[in-house]
C-alpha positions in Angstrom: 23.4 6.1 -33.3 20.5 3.8 -33.4 20.6 0.3 -34.7 17.4 -0.1 -36.3 16.5 -2.2 -39.2 14.9 -0.2 -41.9 15.4 -2.6 -44.7 12.1 -3.2 -46.6 10.7 0.3 -45.8 8.2 1.7 -48.3 9.4 4.8 -50.2 7.3 6.6 -52.7 9.2 8.7 -55.4 7.4 11.4 -57.4 9.2 13.1 -60.2 8.2 14.0 -63.7 11.7 13.4 -65.0 12.2 9.8 -66.0 16.1 10.0 -65.8 15.9 11.2 -62.1 13.1 8.8 -61.3 15.1 5.8 -62.8 18.3 6.6 -60.9 16.5 7.1 -57.4 14.5 3.9 -58.0 17.5 1.8 -58.7 19.5 3.3 -55.9 16.8 2.7 -53.4 16.0 -0.8 -54.6 19.7 -1.7 -54.3 19.6 -0.6 -50.6 16.7 -3.1 -49.9 13.8 -0.6 -49.9 10.4 -1.3 -51.4 9.9 1.5 -54.0 6.9 3.0 -55.7 7.5 5.5 -58.5 5.0 8.1 -59.7 5.3 10.9 -62.4 2.5 13.3 -61.1 0.9 14.5 -57.9 -2.5 13.3 -58.3 -1.4 9.6 -58.9 1.1 10.0 -56.0 -1.7 10.9 -53.5 -3.8 7.9 -54.5 -0.8 5.5 -54.3 0.1 7.0 -50.8 -3.4 6.4 -49.6 -3.2 2.8 -50.6 0.4 1.9 -49.8 1.1 4.1 -46.7 4.9 4.7 -47.4 7.2 5.6 -44.7 8.9 8.2 -46.8 8.1 10.2 -50.0 10.8 11.8 -52.2 8.7 14.6 -53.8 9.8 16.8 -56.8 8.9 20.4 -56.5 8.4 21.3 -60.2 5.9 19.2 -61.9 3.0 20.0 -64.4 -0.3 20.3 -63.0 -0.1 20.0 -59.3 3.4 21.0 -57.9 5.2 19.4 -55.0 4.2 22.0 -52.5 0.6 21.5 -53.2 0.8 17.6 -53.2 2.6 18.0 -49.7 -0.1 20.2 -48.4 -2.8 17.9 -49.4 -1.1 14.9 -48.0 -0.8 16.7 -44.6 -4.6 17.3 -44.7 -5.4 13.5 -44.7 -5.3 12.1 -41.1 -3.9 8.7 -42.3 -1.1 10.3 -44.4 -0.2 13.5 -42.4 2.7 11.7 -40.5 4.5 10.5 -43.7 7.8 12.3 -43.9 8.4 14.1 -47.1 11.8 15.2 -48.6 11.6 17.6 -51.4 13.7 17.4 -54.4 14.3 20.5 -56.5 16.6 22.6 -58.7 15.3 25.6 -56.9 17.9 26.3 -54.3 16.9 29.8 -53.1 16.2 30.2 -49.3 12.7 31.2 -49.9 11.9 28.0 -51.9 13.3 25.9 -49.1 11.2 27.8 -46.6 8.2 27.3 -48.6 8.9 23.6 -48.6 9.2 23.3 -44.9 6.0 25.5 -44.4 4.1 23.0 -46.6 5.1 20.2 -44.4 8.4 18.9 -45.6 11.1 17.5 -43.3 14.1 18.1 -45.7 15.0 19.7 -49.0 17.6 18.2 -51.4 18.8 20.3 -54.3 19.5 19.0 -57.8 21.7 17.8 -59.4 21.2 14.9 -56.9 24.2 13.4 -55.2 23.1 9.8 -54.6 25.3 9.4 -51.5 23.8 12.4 -49.9 20.2 11.2 -50.9 20.9 7.8 -49.5 22.2 9.4 -46.2 19.3 11.5 -45.7 16.7 8.7 -46.7 18.4 6.5 -44.0 18.3 9.3 -41.5 14.6 10.2 -41.9 13.5 6.5 -42.1 15.3 6.0 -38.8 13.6 9.0 -37.3 10.2 7.8 -38.7 10.7 4.4 -37.2 11.6 5.8 -33.9 8.6 8.1 -33.8 6.2 5.1 -34.6 7.9 3.0 -31.9 7.5 5.9 -29.5 3.8 6.3 -30.5 3.4 2.4 -30.0 5.3 2.7 -26.6 3.0 5.6 -25.6 -0.2 3.8 -26.6 1.0 0.6 -24.8 1.8 2.8 -21.7 -1.6 4.5 -21.8 -3.2 1.1 -22.1 -1.2 -0.1 -18.9 -2.1 3.0 -17.1 -5.8 2.8 -17.9 -5.7 -0.8 -16.7 -3.8 0.0 -13.6 -6.2 2.9 -13.0 -9.3 0.6 -13.5 -7.6 -2.0 -11.0 -6.9 0.8 -8.5 -10.5 2.1 -8.7 -11.9 -1.4 -8.2 -9.5 -2.0 -5.2 -10.4 1.3 -3.8 -14.1 0.4 -4.2 -13.5 -3.0 -2.5 -11.6 -1.3 0.3 -14.3 1.3 0.8 -16.9 -1.5 0.9 -14.8 -3.4 3.4 -14.2 -0.2 5.5 -18.0 0.5 5.4 -18.7 -3.1 6.5 -16.1 -2.8 9.3 -17.7 0.3 10.6 -21.1 -1.1 10.4 -19.9 -4.2 12.2 -18.2 -2.3 14.9 -21.3 -0.2 15.5 -23.6 -3.1 15.5 -21.3 -5.2 18.0 -20.9 -2.2 20.2 -24.7 -1.8 20.4 -25.6 -5.5 20.5 -23.2 -6.4 23.2 -24.6 -3.9 25.5 -28.0 -5.6 25.8 -26.8 -9.0 27.0 -24.0 -7.5 28.9 -26.4 -5.3 30.9 -28.4 -8.3 31.6 -25.4 -10.3 32.9 -24.0 -7.3 34.8 -27.5 -6.7 36.3 -27.8 -10.3 37.4 -24.3 -10.1 38.9 -25.1 -7.2 40.8 -28.1 -8.9 42.3 -26.1 -11.8 43.2 -23.4 -9.7 44.9 -26.2 -7.8 46.9 -27.6 -11.1 48.0 -24.3 -12.4 49.0 -23.5 -9.3 50.9 -25.9 -10.5 53.5 -23.5 -13.3 54.0 -20.5 -11.0 54.2 -18.9 -11.0 50.8 -15.3 -9.9 50.6 -14.7 -6.3 49.2 -12.1 -7.5 46.7 -14.9 -9.5 44.8 -17.0 -6.3 44.6 -14.0 -4.4 43.4 -13.1 -7.0 40.8 -16.8 -6.9 39.5 -16.7 -3.1 39.3 -13.4 -2.9 37.5 -14.4 -5.4 35.0 -17.7 -3.6 34.3 -15.9 -0.4 34.0 -13.4 -1.9 31.5 -16.2 -3.3 29.4 -18.0 -0.1 29.2 -14.8 1.8 28.3 -14.0 -0.7 25.7 -17.3 -0.4 24.0 -17.2 3.5 24.1 -13.6 3.5 22.7 -14.5 1.1 19.9 -17.4 3.3 19.0 -15.1 6.4 19.4 -12.5 4.9 16.9 -15.2 4.1 14.5 -16.7 7.7 14.7 -13.2 9.2 14.3 -12.6 7.1 11.1 -16.0 7.8 9.5 -16.2 11.6 10.1 -12.6 13.0 10.7 -13.5 16.4 9.1 -16.2 17.3 11.7 -13.6 18.2 14.3 -13.0 22.0 15.0 -9.6 23.4 14.2 -8.9 26.0 16.9 -6.0 27.3 18.7 -6.3 25.7 22.1 -4.4 26.6 25.4 -2.7 23.9 27.2 -4.0 25.3 30.5 -7.5 24.3 29.5 -6.7 20.7 28.7 -4.3 19.9 31.6 -6.6 20.5 34.4 -7.1 16.8 35.4 -7.7 16.8 39.1 -6.2 13.4 39.8 -2.8 14.2 38.3 -0.6 17.1 38.9 1.5 18.1 35.7 4.7 20.0 36.0 5.7 21.6 32.7 9.2 22.4 32.0 9.6 25.3 29.5 12.2 28.0 28.9 12.2 30.7 31.5 9.7 33.5 30.9 8.0 31.6 28.1 4.2 31.3 28.2 2.6 27.9 27.5 2.0 27.4 23.9 -1.3 26.9 22.1 -2.0 23.9 19.9 -4.3 23.2 17.0 -7.5 21.1 17.7 -10.9 20.6 19.1 -10.9 21.5 22.8 -13.4 18.6 23.7 -11.4 16.1 21.7 -8.0 17.1 23.0 -9.1 17.1 26.6 -10.3 13.5 26.0 -6.9 12.6 24.5 -4.9 14.2 27.3 -7.0 12.7 30.0 -6.3 9.3 28.4 -2.4 9.9 28.0 -2.1 11.3 31.5 -3.8 8.4 33.0 -1.8 6.0 30.8 1.4 7.8 32.0 0.6 7.1 35.7 1.0 3.4 34.9 4.5 3.9 33.8 5.7 6.2 36.6 6.5 5.4 40.3 4.7 8.6 41.4 1.2 8.3 40.2 0.0 11.7 41.2 2.8 13.8 39.7 4.0 13.8 36.0 6.7 15.9 34.3 6.1 17.3 30.9 8.8 19.0 28.9 7.7 21.5 26.1 9.9 21.9 23.1 8.9 24.4 20.4 10.4 24.2 16.9 9.7 26.3 13.8 6.5 24.4 12.7 5.6 22.0 15.7 5.2 21.7 19.5 6.4 18.6 21.2 5.3 17.9 24.7 7.3 15.1 26.3 6.0 13.2 29.4 8.7 11.5 31.3 8.2 7.8 32.1 10.4 6.4 35.0 8.9 3.0 35.3 8.7 1.7 31.6 9.1 -2.0 31.9 8.4 -3.1 28.1 10.7 -3.8 25.3 11.8 -1.1 22.7 9.8 -3.1 20.0 6.6 -3.1 22.2 7.1 0.7 22.9 7.2 1.3 19.3 3.9 -0.3 18.6 2.1 0.8 21.7 -0.4 3.0 20.0 -1.2 0.6 17.0 -4.8 -0.7 17.1 -3.9 -4.4 16.7 -0.8 -4.4 18.8 -0.5 -6.6 21.9 1.9 -4.1 23.5 -0.7 -2.6 25.8 -1.7 -6.0 27.0 1.8 -6.9 27.8 2.2 -3.7 29.8 1.5 -2.2 33.2 -1.3 -0.2 31.3 -3.4 -3.1 30.1 -6.3 -1.7 32.1 -6.3 1.3 29.6 -7.7 -1.0 26.7 -8.1 1.0 23.5 -7.9 4.4 25.2 -4.3 5.2 24.0 -5.3 4.3 20.4 -8.2 6.7 20.6 -6.0 9.4 21.9 -3.5 8.9 19.0 -6.3 9.1 16.5 -7.6 12.3 18.0 -4.2 14.0 17.8 -3.8 12.6 14.3 -6.9 14.5 13.2 -5.1 17.7 13.6 -1.9 16.7 11.9 0.0 15.5 15.0 1.1 12.2 16.5 1.8 10.3 19.8 4.8 8.0 20.3 6.1 6.0 23.0 9.9 6.1 23.1 12.1 3.7 25.1 15.3 5.4 26.4 16.9 2.8 28.7 15.9 -0.1 30.9 13.3 1.6 32.8 12.9 5.1 31.4 11.2 6.5 28.4 8.7 9.2 27.4 5.5 9.8 25.6 5.9 12.4 22.8 2.9 14.3 21.7 3.5 16.3 18.5 1.2 19.2 17.5 1.1 21.7 14.7 1.4 25.4 15.7 -1.5 27.7 14.9 -1.8 29.3 11.5 -0.4 32.5 12.7 2.8 30.8 13.5 2.7 32.4 17.2 2.0 29.5 19.5 2.4 31.7 22.5 -0.3 34.3 21.9 
């Protein structure tokens, strides 16, 4: 079955009968094995310790120390315990064979010996022994590879953690440090505008200034929010929150479509964070709808999740941009009608993600699509209570 080269394997024969010893030694040498021959147990143990044979053919009945005792002592020596031992004996009773196996033998051949049988069993056990050694080597190599990969992963994780910490510190520093010079610039700009108002400044210039200032403030706040959510995501509460409490945006009327007679479901999350996320998503939705003050939301309840789908009837971006709309580094938002929202949609998705949910933008046709907000049901599996 296995094409293994066992030629040259070391075999130790231990037998106090010169005739049996000679026959076995000649037969094994003729088959290409390296053979050691001993006539007593004490000498056999010493030779085994020095030569480390792959196989021992051991006579049971010998003067002094019998074969069973020799085998037991071999198995007590760590460097020799894995050597395969085949017993040779004229004792052919079942209890004799059981005694041999209990002492550590792998096989038992009764005398008078049939050389062809001995040769076949020797080859079988040498093959098994070699396969075992190769498996041990393979396992050792595998353990070494796993240890090395584990060390590399630990170092990579350490580097990533350091980089992530550096990123967080950088974002925090930039957000704080930018505010000081920006406040100065914005303050001076306000003074200039106030001075120019005496000479009748156009309202659109004032409006541009206020919009730009609001966008800068919102961008810095959102950058800080992303940083905080990444650093301490476990601080958020995990409550069952009613949709009624987070859909009360006075600027947008939300019509929720659900099955007749069904109450609005509850979702898992922190009411303060969820309100911020929904405010952002509802405002973003107005950029992709013809009617800015009225949105349609469809509620779909499955076994484990709640999907809230906000219809978009003025979605003029590609399917590719829709798929990456909520990614931090995506340019999709800057390419869309909602470019004024900056990082707010990203913050909303991160908030929903804290509670095991997600937000996606799905393009349906040339001008229509939807925002799909997925939430987990409360632990009691009753989202309507």
